N, CA, C and O atoms as a GROMACS GRO file, in nm:
protein
  296
    1UNK      N    1   3.408   9.907  -5.600
    1UNK     CA    2   3.476   9.780  -5.708
    1UNK      C    3   3.601   9.762  -5.732
    1UNK      O    4   3.663   9.858  -5.777
    2UNK      N    5   3.660   9.655  -5.713
    2UNK     CA    6   3.780   9.659  -5.694
    2UNK      C    7   3.860   9.665  -5.829
    2UNK      O    8   3.809   9.630  -5.936
    3UNK      N    9   3.984   9.712  -5.818
    3UNK     CA   10   4.052   9.737  -5.982
    3UNK      C   11   4.105   9.583  -6.021
    3UNK      O   12   4.136   9.498  -5.937
    4UNK      N   13   4.109   9.565  -6.153
    4UNK     CA   14   4.128   9.427  -6.212
    4UNK      C   15   4.271   9.436  -6.193
    4UNK      O   16   4.332   9.543  -6.185
    5UNK      N   17   4.338   9.282  -6.184
    5UNK     CA   18   4.496   9.283  -6.155
    5UNK      C   19   4.488   9.227  -6.321
    5UNK      O   20   4.388   9.194  -6.384
    6UNK      N   21   4.605   9.230  -6.357
    6UNK     CA   22   4.667   9.187  -6.485
    6UNK      C   23   4.705   9.045  -6.454
    6UNK      O   24   4.787   9.014  -6.367
    7UNK      N   25   4.627   8.945  -6.545
    7UNK     CA   26   4.684   8.801  -6.533
    7UNK      C   27   4.808   8.772  -6.530
    7UNK      O   28   4.867   8.876  -6.558
    8UNK      N   29   4.884   8.686  -6.512
    8UNK     CA   30   4.983   8.662  -6.476
    8UNK      C   31   5.031   8.551  -6.662
    8UNK      O   32   4.978   8.442  -6.684
    9UNK      N   33   5.083   8.584  -6.712
    9UNK     CA   34   5.110   8.519  -6.867
    9UNK      C   35   5.222   8.398  -6.783
    9UNK      O   36   5.306   8.404  -6.694
   10UNK      N   37   5.161   8.284  -6.879
   10UNK     CA   38   5.255   8.168  -6.868
   10UNK      C   39   5.377   8.149  -6.998
   10UNK      O   40   5.376   8.178  -7.117
   11UNK      N   41   5.474   8.088  -6.909
   11UNK     CA   42   5.597   8.067  -7.024
   11UNK      C   43   5.584   7.986  -7.083
   11UNK      O   44   5.566   7.876  -7.029
   12UNK      N   45   5.587   8.000  -7.246
   12UNK     CA   46   5.560   7.880  -7.298
   12UNK      C   47   5.743   7.833  -7.363
   12UNK      O   48   5.830   7.908  -7.408
   13UNK      N   49   5.745   7.690  -7.343
   13UNK     CA   50   5.876   7.614  -7.368
   13UNK      C   51   5.942   7.694  -7.505
   13UNK      O   52   6.056   7.740  -7.512
   14UNK      N   53   5.855   7.696  -7.592
   14UNK     CA   54   5.951   7.770  -7.735
   14UNK      C   55   5.957   7.890  -7.716
   14UNK      O   56   5.972   7.946  -7.825
   15UNK      N   57   5.953   7.973  -7.619
   15UNK     CA   58   5.996   8.110  -7.624
   15UNK      C   59   6.107   8.099  -7.626
   15UNK      O   60   6.163   7.997  -7.586
   16UNK      N   61   6.191   8.238  -7.688
   16UNK     CA   62   6.370   8.268  -7.662
   16UNK      C   63   6.351   8.346  -7.564
   16UNK      O   64   6.421   8.446  -7.580
   17UNK      N   65   6.284   8.353  -7.456
   17UNK     CA   66   6.319   8.438  -7.352
   17UNK      C   67   6.311   8.358  -7.193
   17UNK      O   68   6.223   8.276  -7.168
   18UNK      N   69   6.381   8.383  -7.126
   18UNK     CA   70   6.404   8.292  -7.012
   18UNK      C   71   6.259   8.329  -6.968
   18UNK      O   72   6.189   8.419  -7.013
   19UNK      N   73   6.228   8.236  -6.868
   19UNK     CA   74   6.109   8.182  -6.777
   19UNK      C   75   6.138   8.307  -6.681
   19UNK      O   76   6.254   8.340  -6.657
   20UNK      N   77   6.040   8.366  -6.633
   20UNK     CA   78   6.010   8.490  -6.515
   20UNK      C   79   6.078   8.418  -6.387
   20UNK      O   80   6.076   8.296  -6.372
   21UNK      N   81   6.140   8.510  -6.293
   21UNK     CA   82   6.188   8.405  -6.181
   21UNK      C   83   6.095   8.403  -6.087
   21UNK      O   84   6.004   8.486  -6.090
   22UNK      N   85   6.103   8.309  -5.988
   22UNK     CA   86   5.996   8.245  -5.905
   22UNK      C   87   5.988   8.392  -5.803
   22UNK      O   88   6.073   8.480  -5.820
   23UNK      N   89   5.882   8.410  -5.699
   23UNK     CA   90   5.887   8.514  -5.603
   23UNK      C   91   6.002   8.471  -5.494
   23UNK      O   92   6.026   8.352  -5.473
   24UNK      N   93   6.058   8.559  -5.439
   24UNK     CA   94   6.155   8.543  -5.319
   24UNK      C   95   6.019   8.524  -5.225
   24UNK      O   96   5.913   8.586  -5.214
   25UNK      N   97   6.090   8.378  -5.148
   25UNK     CA   98   6.027   8.358  -4.992
   25UNK      C   99   6.010   8.460  -4.935
   25UNK      O  100   6.087   8.556  -4.934
   26UNK      N  101   5.875   8.450  -4.862
   26UNK     CA  102   5.852   8.590  -4.711
   26UNK      C  103   5.895   8.530  -4.631
   26UNK      O  104   5.885   8.417  -4.581
   27UNK      N  105   5.992   8.694  -4.613
   27UNK     CA  106   6.065   8.628  -4.475
   27UNK      C  107   5.961   8.621  -4.336
   27UNK      O  108   5.873   8.707  -4.332
   28UNK      N  109   5.968   8.534  -4.238
   28UNK     CA  110   5.901   8.529  -4.162
   28UNK      C  111   5.970   8.546  -4.002
   28UNK      O  112   6.069   8.487  -3.958
   29UNK      N  113   5.879   8.652  -3.927
   29UNK     CA  114   5.934   8.651  -3.822
   29UNK      C  115   5.863   8.651  -3.663
   29UNK      O  116   5.740   8.658  -3.666
   30UNK      N  117   5.909   8.646  -3.557
   30UNK     CA  118   5.864   8.577  -3.440
   30UNK      C  119   5.868   8.699  -3.344
   30UNK      O  120   5.957   8.781  -3.370
   31UNK      N  121   5.778   8.730  -3.223
   31UNK     CA  122   5.779   8.794  -3.151
   31UNK      C  123   5.901   8.797  -3.044
   31UNK      O  124   5.896   8.709  -2.959
   32UNK      N  125   5.988   8.870  -3.039
   32UNK     CA  126   6.085   8.879  -2.965
   32UNK      C  127   6.248   8.869  -3.049
   32UNK      O  128   6.362   8.866  -3.002
   33UNK      N  129   6.204   8.865  -3.168
   33UNK     CA  130   6.302   8.880  -3.311
   33UNK      C  131   6.364   8.979  -3.302
   33UNK      O  132   6.281   9.069  -3.316
   34UNK      N  133   6.494   9.037  -3.281
   34UNK     CA  134   6.542   9.153  -3.311
   34UNK      C  135   6.590   9.176  -3.468
   34UNK      O  136   6.639   9.094  -3.546
   35UNK      N  137   6.564   9.291  -3.482
   35UNK     CA  138   6.580   9.348  -3.627
   35UNK      C  139   6.645   9.438  -3.656
   35UNK      O  140   6.695   9.506  -3.567
   36UNK      N  141   6.670   9.470  -3.801
   36UNK     CA  142   6.721   9.614  -3.820
   36UNK      C  143   6.678   9.628  -3.988
   36UNK      O  144   6.669   9.558  -4.088
   37UNK      N  145   6.657   9.765  -3.946
   37UNK     CA  146   6.539   9.830  -4.084
   37UNK      C  147   6.647   9.906  -4.095
   37UNK      O  148   6.735   9.904  -4.010
   38UNK      N  149   6.652   9.994  -4.222
   38UNK     CA  150   6.737  10.054  -4.330
   38UNK      C  151   6.706  10.173  -4.311
   38UNK      O  152   6.776  10.260  -4.364
   39UNK      N  153   6.583  10.213  -4.222
   39UNK     CA  154   6.565  10.381  -4.195
   39UNK      C  155   6.539  10.377  -4.049
   39UNK      O  156   6.587  10.478  -3.998
   40UNK      N  157   6.498  10.320  -3.986
   40UNK     CA  158   6.438  10.301  -3.826
   40UNK      C  159   6.569  10.263  -3.758
   40UNK      O  160   6.587  10.328  -3.655
   41UNK      N  161   6.660  10.179  -3.786
   41UNK     CA  162   6.769  10.123  -3.722
   41UNK      C  163   6.719   9.988  -3.628
   41UNK      O  164   6.629   9.923  -3.682
   42UNK      N  165   6.752   9.952  -3.535
   42UNK     CA  166   6.743   9.841  -3.469
   42UNK      C  167   6.642   9.829  -3.372
   42UNK      O  168   6.636   9.923  -3.293
   43UNK      N  169   6.548   9.720  -3.355
   43UNK     CA  170   6.443   9.716  -3.322
   43UNK      C  171   6.418   9.557  -3.274
   43UNK      O  172   6.503   9.469  -3.282
   44UNK      N  173   6.276   9.540  -3.220
   44UNK     CA  174   6.236   9.413  -3.150
   44UNK      C  175   6.122   9.380  -3.194
   44UNK      O  176   6.046   9.476  -3.186
   45UNK      N  177   6.069   9.281  -3.243
   45UNK     CA  178   5.967   9.262  -3.294
   45UNK      C  179   5.847   9.189  -3.191
   45UNK      O  180   5.826   9.076  -3.146
   46UNK      N  181   5.778   9.334  -3.181
   46UNK     CA  182   5.656   9.306  -3.070
   46UNK      C  183   5.562   9.185  -3.087
   46UNK      O  184   5.549   9.084  -3.017
   47UNK      N  185   5.483   9.236  -3.233
   47UNK     CA  186   5.383   9.114  -3.288
   47UNK      C  187   5.381   9.095  -3.394
   47UNK      O  188   5.447   9.160  -3.475
   48UNK      N  189   5.268   8.960  -3.434
   48UNK     CA  190   5.333   8.906  -3.588
   48UNK      C  191   5.163   8.951  -3.653
   48UNK      O  192   5.076   8.873  -3.613
   49UNK      N  193   5.129   9.027  -3.713
   49UNK     CA  194   5.013   9.047  -3.785
   49UNK      C  195   4.984   9.006  -3.933
   49UNK      O  196   4.974   9.094  -4.019
   50UNK      N  197   4.965   8.837  -3.972
   50UNK     CA  198   4.928   8.801  -4.096
   50UNK      C  199   5.049   8.838  -4.145
   50UNK      O  200   5.156   8.789  -4.111
   51UNK      N  201   5.025   8.967  -4.264
   51UNK     CA  202   5.132   8.976  -4.362
   51UNK      C  203   5.193   9.128  -4.305
   51UNK      O  204   5.232   9.211  -4.387
   52UNK      N  205   5.196   9.151  -4.175
   52UNK     CA  206   5.267   9.282  -4.149
   52UNK      C  207   5.328   9.228  -3.991
   52UNK      O  208   5.290   9.124  -3.938
   53UNK      N  209   5.415   9.312  -3.938
   53UNK     CA  210   5.500   9.304  -3.797
   53UNK      C  211   5.450   9.454  -3.716
   53UNK      O  212   5.431   9.566  -3.764
   54UNK      N  213   5.441   9.415  -3.599
   54UNK     CA  214   5.435   9.523  -3.524
   54UNK      C  215   5.641   9.532  -3.470
   54UNK      O  216   5.703   9.437  -3.423
   55UNK      N  217   5.691   9.655  -3.496
   55UNK     CA  218   5.850   9.667  -3.417
   55UNK      C  219   5.860   9.775  -3.348
   55UNK      O  220   5.794   9.875  -3.373
   56UNK      N  221   5.934   9.767  -3.264
   56UNK     CA  222   5.954   9.859  -3.145
   56UNK      C  223   6.088   9.924  -3.171
   56UNK      O  224   6.182   9.844  -3.166
   57UNK      N  225   6.122  10.058  -3.200
   57UNK     CA  226   6.237  10.058  -3.260
   57UNK      C  227   6.303  10.156  -3.120
   57UNK      O  228   6.399  10.228  -3.149
   58UNK      N  229   6.270  10.158  -3.022
   58UNK     CA  230   6.264  10.284  -2.898
   58UNK      C  231   6.194  10.394  -2.934
   58UNK      O  232   6.103  10.433  -2.861
   59UNK      N  233   6.227  10.459  -3.053
   59UNK     CA  234   6.203  10.630  -3.048
   59UNK      C  235   6.027  10.571  -3.103
   59UNK      O  236   5.925  10.619  -3.053
   60UNK      N  237   6.026  10.498  -3.176
   60UNK     CA  238   5.874  10.496  -3.270
   60UNK      C  239   5.860  10.334  -3.284
   60UNK      O  240   5.967  10.278  -3.309
   61UNK      N  241   5.745  10.250  -3.271
   61UNK     CA  242   5.687  10.151  -3.300
   61UNK      C  243   5.601  10.160  -3.422
   61UNK      O  244   5.495  10.222  -3.436
   62UNK      N  245   5.673  10.081  -3.513
   62UNK     CA  246   5.618  10.114  -3.681
   62UNK      C  247   5.568   9.977  -3.721
   62UNK      O  248   5.628   9.884  -3.668
   63UNK      N  249   5.468   9.944  -3.804
   63UNK     CA  250   5.409   9.866  -3.820
   63UNK      C  251   5.431   9.834  -4.000
   63UNK      O  252   5.351   9.869  -4.086
   64UNK      N  253   5.551   9.766  -4.021
   64UNK     CA  254   5.590   9.668  -4.159
   64UNK      C  255   5.532   9.590  -4.207
   64UNK      O  256   5.526   9.478  -4.156
   65UNK      N  257   5.450   9.627  -4.356
   65UNK     CA  258   5.423   9.502  -4.385
   65UNK      C  259   5.495   9.400  -4.541
   65UNK      O  260   5.594   9.439  -4.602
   66UNK      N  261   5.441   9.312  -4.565
   66UNK     CA  262   5.519   9.247  -4.639
   66UNK      C  263   5.520   9.287  -4.771
   66UNK      O  264   5.418   9.312  -4.836
   67UNK      N  265   5.652   9.295  -4.818
   67UNK     CA  266   5.743   9.166  -4.839
   67UNK      C  267   5.876   9.234  -4.733
   67UNK      O  268   5.985   9.196  -4.776
   68UNK      N  269   5.885   9.290  -4.654
   68UNK     CA  270   5.964   9.347  -4.561
   68UNK      C  271   6.109   9.369  -4.607
   68UNK      O  272   6.209   9.327  -4.549
   69UNK      N  273   6.108   9.441  -4.721
   69UNK     CA  274   6.249   9.444  -4.794
   69UNK      C  275   6.290   9.538  -4.741
   69UNK      O  276   6.343   9.598  -4.834
   70UNK      N  277   6.304   9.603  -4.646
   70UNK     CA  278   6.426   9.709  -4.576
   70UNK      C  279   6.426   9.608  -4.418
   70UNK      O  280   6.500   9.634  -4.324
   71UNK      N  281   6.366   9.538  -4.418
   71UNK     CA  282   6.388   9.452  -4.289
   71UNK      C  283   6.414   9.335  -4.288
   71UNK      O  284   6.358   9.247  -4.354
   72UNK      N  285   6.562   9.315  -4.159
   72UNK     CA  286   6.666   9.190  -4.178
   72UNK      C  287   6.650   9.171  -4.018
   72UNK      O  288   6.632   9.261  -3.934
   73UNK      N  289   6.662   9.005  -3.992
   73UNK     CA  290   6.644   8.961  -3.862
   73UNK      C  291   6.795   8.941  -3.816
   73UNK      O  292   6.881   8.894  -3.891
   74UNK      N  293   6.808   8.964  -3.742
   74UNK     CA  294   6.971   8.977  -3.634
   74UNK      C  295   7.002   8.834  -3.573
   74UNK      O  296   7.100   8.817  -3.501
   0.00000   0.00000   0.00000
């Protein structure tokens, strides 16, 4: 059985609170892109697997899943 997810509440126009910020766009990578990671350092994207990328950092190959918070394209 899957755990239930909380439903996202809609923002009412009469609310005194600001509406929630939209989700940031998902970063897109292609094989061959040179990237940097806060923990692993410099690397190159080997393949893209849906919502994950396989990156070769020289000493280690890591599979990093979206939203790629610490992965940046150079």
